N, CA, C and O atoms as a Tinker XYZ file with bonds, in Angstrom:
   520  protein
     1  N    234.701000 -108.325000  111.421000    73     2
     2  CA   234.689000 -109.240000  112.535000    64     1     3
     3  C    234.227000 -110.586000  112.017000    63     2     4     5
     4  O    233.191000 -110.672000  111.358000    81     3
     5  N    234.961000 -111.612000  112.297000    73     3     6
     6  CA   234.605000 -112.948000  111.833000    64     5     7
     7  C    233.687000 -113.598000  112.845000    63     6     8     9
     8  O    233.820000 -113.412000  114.054000    81     7
     9  N    232.774000 -114.348000  112.326000    73     7    10
    10  CA   231.864000 -115.069000  113.190000    64     9    11
    11  C    232.391000 -116.480000  113.368000    63    10    12    13
    12  O    232.712000 -117.153000  112.389000    81    11
    13  N    232.481000 -116.926000  114.593000    73    11    14
    14  CA   232.953000 -118.299000  114.778000    64    13    15
    15  C    231.903000 -119.272000  114.262000    63    14    16    17
    16  O    230.700000 -119.058000  114.417000    81    15
    17  N    232.374000 -120.319000  113.660000    73    15    18
    18  CA   231.426000 -121.300000  113.118000    64    17    19
    19  C    231.061000 -122.275000  114.224000    63    18    20    21
    20  O    231.905000 -122.717000  115.003000    81    19
    21  N    229.813000 -122.585000  114.264000    73    19    22
    22  CA   229.310000 -123.517000  115.265000    64    21    23
    23  C    228.877000 -124.779000  114.538000    63    22    24    25
    24  O    228.112000 -124.714000  113.576000    81    23
    25  N    229.347000 -125.889000  114.980000    73    23    26
    26  CA   228.947000 -127.154000  114.368000    64    25    27
    27  C    228.206000 -127.973000  115.401000    63    26    28    29
    28  O    228.700000 -128.224000  116.501000    81    27
    29  N    227.025000 -128.379000  115.028000    73    27    30
    30  CA   226.207000 -129.210000  115.891000    64    29    31
    31  C    225.763000 -130.407000  115.083000    63    30    32    33
    32  O    225.493000 -130.302000  113.886000    81    31
    33  N    225.692000 -131.516000  115.731000    73    31    34
    34  CA   225.142000 -132.698000  115.073000    64    33    35
    35  C    223.658000 -132.728000  115.345000    63    34    36    37
    36  O    223.210000 -133.186000  116.396000    81    35
    37  N    222.901000 -132.232000  114.382000    73    35    38
    38  CA   221.459000 -132.177000  114.531000    64    37    39
    39  C    220.853000 -133.410000  113.898000    63    38    40    41
    40  O    221.325000 -133.862000  112.854000    81    39
    41  N    219.826000 -133.960000  114.502000    73    39    42
    42  CA   219.176000 -135.103000  113.879000    64    41    43
    43  C    218.526000 -134.667000  112.573000    63    42    44    45
    44  O    218.185000 -133.498000  112.394000    81    43
    45  N    218.362000 -135.617000  111.671000    73    43    46
    46  CA   217.778000 -135.309000  110.361000    64    45    47
    47  C    216.295000 -135.056000  110.518000    63    46    48    49
    48  O    215.486000 -135.984000  110.527000    81    47
    49  N    215.950000 -133.790000  110.640000    73    47    50
    50  CA   214.558000 -133.349000  110.697000    64    49    51
    51  C    214.248000 -132.626000  109.409000    63    50    52    53
    52  O    215.003000 -132.721000  108.441000    81    51
    53  N    213.170000 -131.923000  109.388000    73    51    54
    54  CA   212.809000 -131.134000  108.216000    64    53    55
    55  C    213.832000 -130.022000  108.025000    63    54    56    57
    56  O    214.454000 -129.559000  108.981000    81    55
    57  N    213.993000 -129.606000  106.784000    73    55    58
    58  CA   214.941000 -128.539000  106.467000    64    57    59
    59  C    214.596000 -127.240000  107.186000    63    58    60    61
    60  O    215.488000 -126.513000  107.623000    81    59
    61  N    213.291000 -126.943000  107.310000    73    59    62
    62  CA   212.889000 -125.705000  107.966000    64    61    63
    63  C    213.329000 -125.698000  109.421000    63    62    64    65
    64  O    213.749000 -124.667000  109.948000    81    63
    65  N    213.231000 -126.846000  110.061000    73    63    66
    66  CA   213.661000 -126.943000  111.452000    64    65    67
    67  C    215.145000 -126.669000  111.587000    63    66    68    69
    68  O    215.577000 -125.988000  112.517000    81    67
    69  N    215.941000 -127.214000  110.638000    73    67    70
    70  CA   217.381000 -126.984000  110.669000    64    69    71
    71  C    217.694000 -125.502000  110.448000    63    70    72    73
    72  O    218.535000 -124.922000  111.134000    81    71
    73  N    216.998000 -124.901000  109.473000    73    71    74
    74  CA   217.236000 -123.488000  109.196000    64    73    75
    75  C    216.853000 -122.625000  110.389000    63    74    76    77
    76  O    217.535000 -121.648000  110.700000    81    75
    77  N    215.778000 -122.981000  111.047000    73    75    78
    78  CA   215.345000 -122.223000  112.213000    64    77    79
    79  C    216.384000 -122.316000  113.324000    63    78    80    81
    80  O    216.704000 -121.317000  113.968000    81    79
    81  N    216.910000 -123.521000  113.547000    73    79    82
    82  CA   217.917000 -123.699000  114.600000    64    81    83
    83  C    219.171000 -122.916000  114.260000    63    82    84    85
    84  O    219.743000 -122.255000  115.126000    81    83
    85  N    219.612000 -122.984000  112.989000    73    83    86
    86  CA   220.820000 -122.264000  112.596000    64    85    87
    87  C    220.600000 -120.761000  112.715000    63    86    88    89
    88  O    221.475000 -120.041000  113.196000    81    87
    89  N    219.429000 -120.282000  112.279000    73    87    90
    90  CA   219.123000 -118.859000  112.385000    64    89    91
    91  C    219.094000 -118.421000  113.843000    63    90    92    93
    92  O    219.605000 -117.355000  114.184000    81    91
    93  N    218.499000 -119.240000  114.702000    73    91    94
    94  CA   218.445000 -118.917000  116.127000    64    93    95
    95  C    219.845000 -118.863000  116.715000    63    94    96    97
    96  O    220.154000 -117.974000  117.509000    81    95
    97  N    220.695000 -119.814000  116.329000    73    95    98
    98  CA   222.070000 -119.812000  116.840000    64    97    99
    99  C    222.829000 -118.587000  116.346000    63    98   100   101
   100  O    223.607000 -117.994000  117.095000    81    99
   101  N    222.609000 -118.206000  115.096000    73    99   102
   102  CA   223.270000 -117.003000  114.574000    64   101   103
   103  C    222.814000 -115.762000  115.342000    63   102   104   105
   104  O    223.626000 -114.906000  115.692000    81   103
   105  N    221.509000 -115.674000  115.600000    73   103   106
   106  CA   221.000000 -114.524000  116.363000    64   105   107
   107  C    221.572000 -114.517000  117.773000    63   106   108   109
   108  O    221.924000 -113.459000  118.295000    81   107
   109  N    221.667000 -115.682000  118.387000    73   107   110
   110  CA   222.236000 -115.771000  119.730000    64   109   111
   111  C    223.701000 -115.365000  119.714000    63   110   112   113
   112  O    224.178000 -114.676000  120.616000    81   111
   113  N    224.407000 -115.799000  118.683000    73   111   114
   114  CA   225.826000 -115.456000  118.554000    64   113   115
   115  C    225.985000 -113.960000  118.380000    63   114   116   117
   116  O    226.891000 -113.369000  118.968000    81   115
   117  N    225.126000 -113.327000  117.584000    73   115   118
   118  CA   225.198000 -111.880000  117.393000    64   117   119
   119  C    224.975000 -111.147000  118.711000    63   118   120   121
   120  O    225.644000 -110.155000  118.999000    81   119
   121  N    224.031000 -111.642000  119.511000    73   119   122
   122  CA   223.759000 -110.998000  120.793000    64   121   123
   123  C    224.929000 -111.153000  121.751000    63   122   124   125
   124  O    225.225000 -110.245000  122.527000    81   123
   125  N    225.592000 -112.301000  121.698000    73   123   126
   126  CA   226.710000 -112.534000  122.609000    64   125   127
   127  C    227.976000 -111.803000  122.177000    63   126   128   129
   128  O    228.747000 -111.346000  123.021000    81   127
   129  N    228.196000 -111.688000  120.865000    73   127   130
   130  CA   229.425000 -111.075000  120.372000    64   129   131
   131  C    229.340000 -109.559000  120.419000    63   130   132   133
   132  O    230.294000 -108.898000  120.830000    81   131
   133  N    228.210000 -109.000000  120.004000    73   131   134
   134  CA   228.079000 -107.547000  119.915000    64   133   135
   135  C    227.252000 -107.038000  121.085000    63   134   136   137
   136  O    226.147000 -107.532000  121.306000    81   135
   137  N    227.751000 -106.067000  121.840000    73   135   138
   138  CA   226.929000 -105.467000  122.884000    64   137   139
   139  C    225.761000 -104.706000  122.257000    63   138   140   141
   140  O    225.764000 -104.417000  121.061000    81   139
   141  N    224.790000 -104.396000  123.066000    73   139   142
   142  CA   223.557000 -103.782000  122.570000    64   141   143
   143  C    223.807000 -102.431000  121.907000    63   142   144   145
   144  O    223.125000 -102.091000  120.940000    81   143
   145  N    224.768000 -101.653000  122.403000    73   143   146
   146  CA   224.989000 -100.324000  121.854000    64   145   147
   147  C    225.696000 -100.375000  120.511000    63   146   148   149
   148  O    225.486000  -99.509000  119.662000    81   147
   149  N    226.523000 -101.378000  120.317000    73   147   150
   150  CA   227.342000 -101.386000  119.102000    64   149   151
   151  C    226.980000 -102.536000  118.179000    63   150   152   153
   152  O    227.871000 -103.147000  117.589000    81   151
   153  N    225.736000 -102.839000  118.042000    73   151   154
   154  CA   225.353000 -103.904000  117.127000    64   153   155
   155  C    225.560000 -103.423000  115.708000    63   154   156   157
   156  O    225.226000 -102.285000  115.380000    81   155
   157  N    226.112000 -104.284000  114.859000    73   155   158
   158  CA   226.322000 -103.870000  113.470000    64   157   159
   159  C    224.994000 -103.758000  112.749000    63   158   160   161
   160  O    224.033000 -104.454000  113.078000    81   159
   161  N    224.948000 -102.879000  111.766000    73   159   162
   162  CA   223.710000 -102.711000  111.008000    64   161   163
   163  C    223.509000 -103.934000  110.123000    63   162   164   165
   164  O    224.457000 -104.477000  109.555000    81   163
   165  N    222.280000 -104.342000  110.025000    73   163   166
   166  CA   221.945000 -105.522000  109.242000    64   165   167
   167  C    221.534000 -105.078000  107.849000    63   166   168   169
   168  O    221.109000 -103.941000  107.647000    81   167
   169  N    221.666000 -105.991000  106.887000    73   167   170
   170  CA   221.193000 -105.627000  105.553000    64   169   171
   171  C    219.676000 -105.554000  105.556000    63   170   172   173
   172  O    219.046000 -105.964000  106.530000    81   171
   173  N    219.077000 -105.044000  104.492000    73   171   174
   174  CA   217.658000 -104.721000  104.485000    64   173   175
   175  C    216.781000 -105.934000  104.730000    63   174   176   177
   176  O    215.780000 -105.830000  105.438000    81   175
   177  N    217.129000 -107.080000  104.165000    73   175   178
   178  CA   216.285000 -108.263000  104.319000    64   177   179
   179  C    216.211000 -108.689000  105.782000    63   178   180   181
   180  O    215.133000 -108.981000  106.300000    81   179
   181  N    217.364000 -108.721000  106.440000    73   179   182
   182  CA   217.365000 -109.113000  107.842000    64   181   183
   183  C    216.662000 -108.075000  108.694000    63   182   184   185
   184  O    215.948000 -108.426000  109.633000    81   183
   185  N    216.855000 -106.794000  108.379000    73   183   186
   186  CA   216.268000 -105.710000  109.157000    64   185   187
   187  C    214.738000 -105.747000  109.073000    63   186   188   189
   188  O    214.060000 -105.678000  110.098000    81   187
   189  N    214.201000 -105.854000  107.874000    73   187   190
   190  CA   212.746000 -105.898000  107.747000    64   189   191
   191  C    212.192000 -107.180000  108.319000    63   190   192   193
   192  O    211.122000 -107.172000  108.927000    81   191
   193  N    212.896000 -108.278000  108.139000    73   191   194
   194  CA   212.434000 -109.546000  108.701000    64   193   195
   195  C    212.428000 -109.504000  110.214000    63   194   196   197
   196  O    211.499000 -110.010000  110.843000    81   195
   197  N    213.442000 -108.912000  110.802000    73   195   198
   198  CA   213.503000 -108.812000  112.256000    64   197   199
   199  C    212.410000 -107.930000  112.806000    63   198   200   201
   200  O    211.825000 -108.227000  113.848000    81   199
   201  N    212.131000 -106.840000  112.107000    73   199   202
   202  CA   211.075000 -105.932000  112.552000    64   201   203
   203  C    209.724000 -106.622000  112.476000    63   202   204   205
   204  O    208.903000 -106.502000  113.385000    81   203
   205  N    209.499000 -107.346000  111.388000    73   203   206
   206  CA   208.226000 -108.051000  111.246000    64   205   207
   207  C    208.089000 -109.126000  112.313000    63   206   208   209
   208  O    207.019000 -109.306000  112.895000    81   207
   209  N    209.198000 -109.850000  112.566000    73   207   210
   210  CA   209.143000 -110.879000  113.605000    64   209   211
   211  C    208.905000 -110.254000  114.964000    63   210   212   213
   212  O    208.142000 -110.782000  115.773000    81   211
   213  N    209.564000 -109.119000  115.218000    73   211   214
   214  CA   209.387000 -108.451000  116.502000    64   213   215
   215  C    207.963000 -107.951000  116.659000    63   214   216   217
   216  O    207.369000 -108.077000  117.730000    81   215
   217  N    207.405000 -107.373000  115.575000    73   215   218
   218  CA   206.029000 -106.904000  115.648000    64   217   219
   219  C    205.069000 -108.075000  115.783000    63   218   220   221
   220  O    204.078000 -107.994000  116.508000    81   219
   221  N    205.367000 -109.173000  115.075000    73   219   222
   222  CA   204.502000 -110.349000  115.164000    64   221   223
   223  C    204.565000 -110.924000  116.576000    63   222   224   225
   224  O    203.546000 -111.337000  117.130000    81   223
   225  N    205.769000 -110.950000  117.157000    73   223   226
   226  CA   205.902000 -111.447000  118.523000    64   225   227
   227  C    205.178000 -110.558000  119.508000    63   226   228   229
   228  O    204.520000 -111.041000  120.429000    81   227
   229  N    205.302000 -109.249000  119.309000    73   227   230
   230  CA   204.618000 -108.303000  120.186000    64   229   231
   231  C    203.111000 -108.428000  120.034000    63   230   232   233
   232  O    202.371000 -108.403000  121.017000    81   231
   233  N    202.664000 -108.563000  118.785000    73   231   234
   234  CA   201.238000 -108.706000  118.520000    64   233   235
   235  C    200.711000 -109.994000  119.148000    63   234   236   237
   236  O    199.645000 -110.003000  119.763000    81   235
   237  N    201.467000 -111.080000  118.988000    73   235   238
   238  CA   201.062000 -112.353000  119.583000    64   237   239
   239  C    201.021000 -112.250000  121.100000    63   238   240   241
   240  O    200.108000 -112.766000  121.745000    81   239
   241  N    202.016000 -111.578000  121.662000    73   239   242
   242  CA   202.059000 -111.408000  123.110000    64   241   243
   243  C    200.879000 -110.564000  123.585000    63   242   244   245
   244  O    200.267000 -110.866000  124.610000    81   243
   245  N    200.558000 -109.499000  122.832000    73   243   246
   246  CA   199.412000 -108.665000  123.199000    64   245   247
   247  C    198.111000 -109.435000  123.100000    63   246   248   249
   248  O    197.230000 -109.294000  123.948000    81   247
   249  N    197.988000 -110.262000  122.049000    73   247   250
   250  CA   196.777000 -111.081000  121.912000    64   249   251
   251  C    196.678000 -112.070000  123.060000    63   250   252   253
   252  O    195.597000 -112.285000  123.608000    81   251
   253  N    197.788000 -112.664000  123.420000    73   251   254
   254  CA   197.801000 -113.629000  124.526000    64   253   255
   255  C    197.430000 -112.929000  125.835000    63   254   256   257
   256  O    196.650000 -113.453000  126.631000    81   255
   257  N    197.991000 -111.753000  126.044000    73   255   258
   258  CA   197.679000 -110.991000  127.251000    64   257   259
   259  C    196.207000 -110.608000  127.281000    63   258   260   261
   260  O    195.557000 -110.699000  128.323000    81   259
   261  N    195.680000 -110.179000  126.129000    73   259   262
   262  CA   194.268000 -109.829000  126.041000    64   261   263
   263  C    193.401000 -111.050000  126.327000    63   262   264   265
   264  O    192.411000 -110.957000  127.053000    81   263
   265  N    193.773000 -112.188000  125.760000    73   263   266
   266  CA   193.006000 -113.418000  125.955000    64   265   267
   267  C    193.012000 -113.830000  127.427000    63   266   268   269
   268  O    191.973000 -114.201000  127.972000    81   267
   269  N    194.167000 -113.768000  128.064000    73   267   270
   270  CA   194.265000 -114.148000  129.478000    64   269   271
   271  C    193.442000 -113.179000  130.330000    63   270   272   273
   272  O    192.732000 -113.599000  131.244000    81   271
   273  N    193.541000 -111.877000  130.024000    73   271   274
   274  CA   192.757000 -110.884000  130.763000    64   273   275
   275  C    191.266000 -111.109000  130.556000    63   274   276   277
   276  O    190.480000 -111.004000  131.497000    81   275
   277  N    190.880000 -111.415000  129.329000    73   275   278
   278  CA   189.482000 -111.675000  129.013000    64   277   279
   279  C    188.965000 -112.887000  129.774000    63   278   280   281
   280  O    187.882000 -112.836000  130.357000    81   279
   281  N    189.726000 -113.974000  129.774000    73   279   282
   282  CA   189.326000 -115.188000  130.491000    64   281   283
   283  C    189.246000 -114.904000  131.985000    63   282   284   285
   284  O    188.309000 -115.342000  132.652000    81   283
   285  N    190.220000 -114.176000  132.513000    73   283   286
   286  CA   190.217000 -113.838000  133.941000    64   285   287
   287  C    189.010000 -112.979000  134.284000    63   286   288   289
   288  O    188.373000 -113.192000  135.315000    81   287
   289  N    188.688000 -112.011000  133.433000    73   287   290
   290  CA   187.522000 -111.159000  133.662000    64   289   291
   291  C    186.238000 -111.976000  133.629000    63   290   292   293
   292  O    185.359000 -111.788000  134.470000    81   291
   293  N    186.127000 -112.883000  132.660000    73   291   294
   294  CA   184.944000 -113.740000  132.586000    64   293   295
   295  C    184.815000 -114.620000  133.819000    63   294   296   297
   296  O    183.714000 -114.809000  134.338000    81   295
   297  N    185.927000 -115.155000  134.288000    73   295   298
   298  CA   185.893000 -116.021000  135.464000    64   297   299
   299  C    185.450000 -115.234000  136.699000    63   298   300   301
   300  O    184.619000 -115.706000  137.474000    81   299
   301  N    186.004000 -114.043000  136.876000    73   299   302
   302  CA   185.620000 -113.218000  138.030000    64   301   303
   303  C    184.159000 -112.812000  137.923000    63   302   304   305
   304  O    183.438000 -112.822000  138.920000    81   303
   305  N    183.715000 -112.452000  136.716000    73   303   306
   306  CA   182.307000 -112.085000  136.525000    64   305   307
   307  C    181.390000 -113.257000  136.841000    63   306   308   309
   308  O    180.355000 -113.089000  137.487000    81   307
   309  N    181.772000 -114.444000  136.385000    73   307   310
   310  CA   180.969000 -115.631000  136.669000    64   309   311
   311  C    180.904000 -115.896000  138.167000    63   310   312   313
   312  O    179.846000 -116.244000  138.692000    81   311
   313  N    182.029000 -115.733000  138.854000    73   311   314
   314  CA   182.045000 -115.929000  140.305000    64   313   315
   315  C    181.136000 -114.907000  141.000000    63   314   316   317
   316  O    180.384000 -115.261000  141.907000    81   315
   317  N    181.207000 -113.660000  140.581000    73   315   318
   318  CA   180.363000 -112.626000  141.192000    64   317   319
   319  C    178.885000 -112.878000  140.927000    63   318   320   321
   320  O    178.059000 -112.727000  141.828000    81   319
   321  N    178.546000 -113.257000  139.708000    73   319   322
   322  CA   177.144000 -113.543000  139.380000    64   321   323
   323  C    176.652000 -114.730000  140.186000    63   322   324   325
   324  O    175.529000 -114.725000  140.690000    81   323
   325  N    177.498000 -115.753000  140.306000    73   323   326
   326  CA   177.112000 -116.920000  141.102000    64   325   327
   327  C    176.883000 -116.529000  142.558000    63   326   328   329
   328  O    175.942000 -117.006000  143.193000    81   327
   329  N    177.741000 -115.664000  143.084000    73   327   330
   330  CA   177.586000 -115.215000  144.460000    64   329   331
   331  C    176.295000 -114.424000  144.640000    63   330   332   333
   332  O    175.601000 -114.585000  145.644000    81   331
   333  N    175.972000 -113.573000  143.674000    73   331   334
   334  CA   174.733000 -112.785000  143.756000    64   333   335
   335  C    173.523000 -113.706000  143.696000    63   334   336   337
   336  O    172.564000 -113.517000  144.444000    81   335
   337  N    173.558000 -114.694000  142.819000    73   335   338
   338  CA   172.439000 -115.649000  142.736000    64   337   339
   339  C    172.300000 -116.408000  144.048000    63   338   340   341
   340  O    171.188000 -116.630000  144.527000    81   339
   341  N    173.427000 -116.805000  144.630000    73   339   342
   342  CA   173.398000 -117.485000  145.927000    64   341   343
   343  C    172.763000 -116.588000  146.988000    63   342   344   345
   344  O    171.934000 -117.046000  147.775000    81   343
   345  N    173.149000 -115.319000  147.010000    73   343   346
   346  CA   172.570000 -114.385000  147.984000    64   345   347
   347  C    171.069000 -114.196000  147.759000    63   346   348   349
   348  O    170.305000 -114.085000  148.718000    81   347
   349  N    170.654000 -114.160000  146.509000    73   347   350
   350  CA   169.226000 -114.020000  146.219000    64   349   351
   351  C    168.453000 -115.217000  146.767000    63   350   352   353
   352  O    167.403000 -115.050000  147.387000    81   351
   353  N    168.969000 -116.421000  146.539000    73   351   354
   354  CA   168.285000 -117.611000  147.056000    64   353   355
   355  C    168.278000 -117.638000  148.581000    63   354   356   357
   356  O    167.279000 -118.005000  149.200000    81   355
   357  N    169.406000 -117.245000  149.183000    73   355   358
   358  CA   169.460000 -117.205000  150.643000    64   357   359
   359  C    168.451000 -116.203000  151.191000    63   358   360   361
   360  O    167.745000 -116.493000  152.156000    81   359
   361  N    168.384000 -115.035000  150.581000    73   359   362
   362  CA   167.436000 -114.005000  151.019000    64   361   363
   363  C    166.003000 -114.485000  150.850000    63   362   364   365
   364  O    165.157000 -114.263000  151.715000    81   363
   365  N    165.740000 -115.145000  149.728000    73   363   366
   366  CA   164.387000 -115.656000  149.494000    64   365   367
   367  C    164.021000 -116.691000  150.559000    63   366   368   369
   368  O    162.893000 -116.698000  151.053000    81   367
   369  N    164.961000 -117.558000  150.914000    73   367   370
   370  CA   164.693000 -118.554000  151.962000    64   369   371
   371  C    164.423000 -117.881000  153.306000    63   370   372   373
   372  O    163.519000 -118.282000  154.038000    81   371
   373  N    165.214000 -116.857000  153.623000    73   371   374
   374  CA   165.010000 -116.142000  154.885000    64   373   375
   375  C    163.647000 -115.449000  154.907000    63   374   376   377
   376  O    162.946000 -115.483000  155.918000    81   375
   377  N    163.276000 -114.823000  153.794000    73   375   378
   378  CA   161.985000 -114.141000  153.716000    64   377   379
   379  C    160.857000 -115.159000  153.852000    63   378   380   381
   380  O    159.863000 -114.889000  154.527000    81   379
   381  N    160.994000 -116.316000  153.226000    73   379   382
   382  CA   159.974000 -117.366000  153.354000    64   381   383
   383  C    159.829000 -117.825000  154.806000    63   382   384   385
   384  O    158.715000 -118.017000  155.295000    81   383
   385  N    160.966000 -118.000000  155.494000    73   383   386
   386  CA   160.905000 -118.406000  156.905000    64   385   387
   387  C    160.216000 -117.332000  157.748000    63   386   388   389
   388  O    159.383000 -117.649000  158.597000    81   387
   389  N    160.554000 -116.093000  157.521000    73   387   390
   390  CA   159.930000 -115.000000  158.283000    64   389   391
   391  C    158.433000 -114.935000  157.984000    63   390   392   393
   392  O    157.630000 -114.720000  158.892000    81   391
   393  N    158.055000 -115.119000  156.727000    73   391   394
   394  CA   156.630000 -115.107000  156.365000    64   393   395
   395  C    155.879000 -116.229000  157.078000    63   394   396   397
   396  O    154.776000 -116.030000  157.588000    81   395
   397  N    156.499000 -117.415000  157.103000    73   395   398
   398  CA   155.856000 -118.532000  157.808000    64   397   399
   399  C    155.694000 -118.232000  159.295000    63   398   400   401
   400  O    154.659000 -118.531000  159.890000    81   399
   401  N    156.724000 -117.640000  159.886000    73   399   402
   402  CA   156.630000 -117.290000  161.315000    64   401   403
   403  C    155.529000 -116.256000  161.546000    63   402   404   405
   404  O    154.758000 -116.367000  162.500000    81   403
   405  N    155.459000 -115.265000  160.682000    73   403   406
   406  CA   154.427000 -114.240000  160.829000    64   405   407
   407  C    153.025000 -114.828000  160.694000    63   406   408   409
   408  O    152.123000 -114.465000  161.450000    81   407
   409  N    152.840000 -115.729000  159.738000    73   407   410
   410  CA   151.537000 -116.379000  159.587000    64   409   411
   411  C    151.195000 -117.208000  160.823000    63   410   412   413
   412  O    150.055000 -117.220000  161.288000    81   411
   413  N    152.204000 -117.896000  161.339000    73   411   414
   414  CA   151.989000 -118.696000  162.544000    64   413   415
   415  C    151.630000 -117.798000  163.724000    63   414   416   417
   416  O    150.714000 -118.103000  164.487000    81   415
   417  N    152.350000 -116.698000  163.870000    73   415   418
   418  CA   152.062000 -115.762000  164.959000    64   417   419
   419  C    150.694000 -115.119000  164.783000    63   418   420   421
   420  O    149.981000 -114.882000  165.757000    81   419
   421  N    150.335000 -114.840000  163.544000    73   419   422
   422  CA   149.025000 -114.257000  163.283000    64   421   423
   423  C    147.922000 -115.215000  163.718000    63   422   424   425
   424  O    146.925000 -114.796000  164.307000    81   423
   425  N    148.100000 -116.489000  163.427000    73   423   426
   426  CA   147.115000 -117.493000  163.858000    64   425   427
   427  C    147.049000 -117.551000  165.387000    63   426   428   429
   428  O    145.974000 -117.635000  165.980000    81   427
   429  N    148.223000 -117.505000  165.997000    73   427   430
   430  CA   148.254000 -117.527000  167.467000    64   429   431
   431  C    147.542000 -116.304000  168.044000    63   430   432   433
   432  O    146.782000 -116.419000  169.006000    81   431
   433  N    147.787000 -115.153000  167.463000    73   431   434
   434  CA   147.142000 -113.923000  167.946000    64   433   435
   435  C    145.631000 -114.012000  167.770000    63   434   436   437
   436  O    144.886000 -113.602000  168.660000    81   435
   437  N    145.172000 -114.528000  166.662000    73   435   438
   438  CA   143.730000 -114.676000  166.429000    64   437   439
   439  C    143.110000 -115.636000  167.446000    63   438   440   441
   440  O    142.010000 -115.396000  167.943000    81   439
   441  N    143.821000 -116.723000  167.752000    73   439   442
   442  CA   143.321000 -117.665000  168.763000    64   441   443
   443  C    143.258000 -117.003000  170.135000    63   442   444   445
   444  O    142.305000 -117.199000  170.888000    81   443
   445  N    144.291000 -116.212000  170.450000    73   443   446
   446  CA   144.288000 -115.500000  171.729000    64   445   447
   447  C    143.147000 -114.486000  171.806000    63   446   448   449
   448  O    142.540000 -114.311000  172.863000    81   447
   449  N    142.856000 -113.824000  170.695000    73   447   450
   450  CA   141.736000 -112.887000  170.669000    64   449   451
   451  C    140.418000 -113.630000  170.920000    63   450   452   453
   452  O    139.554000 -113.135000  171.644000    81   451
   453  N    140.269000 -114.806000  170.327000    73   451   454
   454  CA   139.054000 -115.606000  170.533000    64   453   455
   455  C    138.912000 -115.999000  172.003000    63   454   456   457
   456  O    137.838000 -115.899000  172.596000    81   455
   457  N    140.041000 -116.451000  172.571000    73   455   458
   458  CA   140.005000 -116.821000  173.994000    64   457   459
   459  C    139.680000 -115.611000  174.867000    63   458   460   461
   460  O    138.928000 -115.716000  175.836000    81   459
   461  N    140.246000 -114.480000  174.518000    73   459   462
   462  CA   139.977000 -113.259000  175.263000    64   461   463
   463  C    138.491000 -112.888000  175.181000    63   462   464   465
   464  O    137.883000 -112.522000  176.186000    81   463
   465  N    137.921000 -112.984000  174.000000    73   463   466
   466  CA   136.494000 -112.688000  173.835000    64   465   467
   467  C    135.636000 -113.669000  174.634000    63   466   468   469
   468  O    134.651000 -113.277000  175.260000    81   467
   469  N    136.017000 -114.933000  174.608000    73   467   470
   470  CA   135.260000 -115.935000  175.358000    64   469   471
   471  C    135.329000 -115.644000  176.857000    63   470   472   473
   472  O    134.323000 -115.732000  177.561000    81   471
   473  N    136.522000 -115.295000  177.335000    73   471   474
   474  CA   136.691000 -114.993000  178.756000    64   473   475
   475  C    135.889000 -113.741000  179.130000    63   474   476   477
   476  O    135.230000 -113.701000  180.169000    81   475
   477  N    135.954000 -112.717000  178.266000    73   475   478
   478  CA   135.190000 -111.493000  178.543000    64   477   479
   479  C    133.688000 -111.777000  178.565000    63   478   480   481
   480  O    132.985000 -111.250000  179.428000    81   479
   481  N    133.193000 -112.567000  177.670000    73   479   482
   482  CA   131.773000 -112.920000  177.657000    64   481   483
   483  C    131.395000 -113.678000  178.929000    63   482   484   485
   484  O    130.353000 -113.438000  179.537000    81   483
   485  N    132.267000 -114.587000  179.301000    73   483   486
   486  CA   132.003000 -115.358000  180.508000    64   485   487
   487  C    131.987000 -114.449000  181.740000    63   486   488   489
   488  O    131.133000 -114.602000  182.613000    81   487
   489  N    132.918000 -113.513000  181.810000    73   487   490
   490  CA   132.956000 -112.569000  182.941000    64   489   491
   491  C    131.727000 -111.656000  182.939000    63   490   492   493
   492  O    131.152000 -111.377000  183.991000    81   491
   493  N    131.337000 -111.201000  181.773000    73   491   494
   494  CA   130.142000 -110.354000  181.686000    64   493   495
   495  C    128.899000 -111.115000  182.149000    63   494   496   497
   496  O    128.055000 -110.545000  182.840000    81   495
   497  N    128.777000 -112.345000  181.793000    73   495   498
   498  CA   127.633000 -113.155000  182.233000    64   497   499
   499  C    127.658000 -113.360000  183.757000    63   498   500   501
   500  O    126.633000 -113.307000  184.438000    81   499
   501  N    128.847000 -113.591000  184.242000    73   499   502
   502  CA   128.931000 -113.844000  185.706000    64   501   503
   503  C    128.607000 -112.571000  186.486000    63   502   504   505
   504  O    128.053000 -112.664000  187.582000    81   503
   505  N    128.929000 -111.399000  185.970000    73   503   506
   506  CA   128.611000 -110.148000  186.634000    64   505   507
   507  C    127.105000 -109.879000  186.550000    63   506   508   509
   508  O    126.479000 -109.400000  187.496000    81   507
   509  N    126.570000 -110.197000  185.415000    73   507   510
   510  CA   125.128000 -109.972000  185.260000    64   509   511
   511  C    124.362000 -110.879000  186.216000    63   510   512   513
   512  O    123.345000 -110.475000  186.780000    81   511
   513  N    124.832000 -112.059000  186.391000    73   511   514
   514  CA   124.149000 -113.012000  187.275000    64   513   515
   515  C    124.272000 -112.584000  188.735000    63   514   516   517
   516  O    123.387000 -112.883000  189.537000    81   515
   517  N    125.262000 -111.946000  189.066000    73   515   518
   518  CA   125.424000 -111.547000  190.463000    64   517   519
   519  C    124.534000 -110.431000  190.751000    63   518   520
   520  O    124.510000 -109.936000  191.878000    81   519
């Protein structure tokens, strides 16, 4: 099977860039010409190179996925920790307010007890006088 030649006017870049573009076009042409089931066997150099590239791409993709998952996990953990710290401060503020109210009520109760004692003493004196 003959491969059609593709001619492109590429700007004068580095040789590696040109080779990469030509290699990519050849790979694209192979995919378009040969269906997946009947792809011709490649010689050893292309076969090992393709496997290494595929494994490198898979490895890079797995590393990228791991990195994104790691960053996402860290972000969620940071959000949860921040929320817990916020709740701790809110709870501490509420407890402080309740403590202040209790102290205030305790003072009020003590004052009422004093008034009650004064009234009882006054009543006892008035009964004794009668």
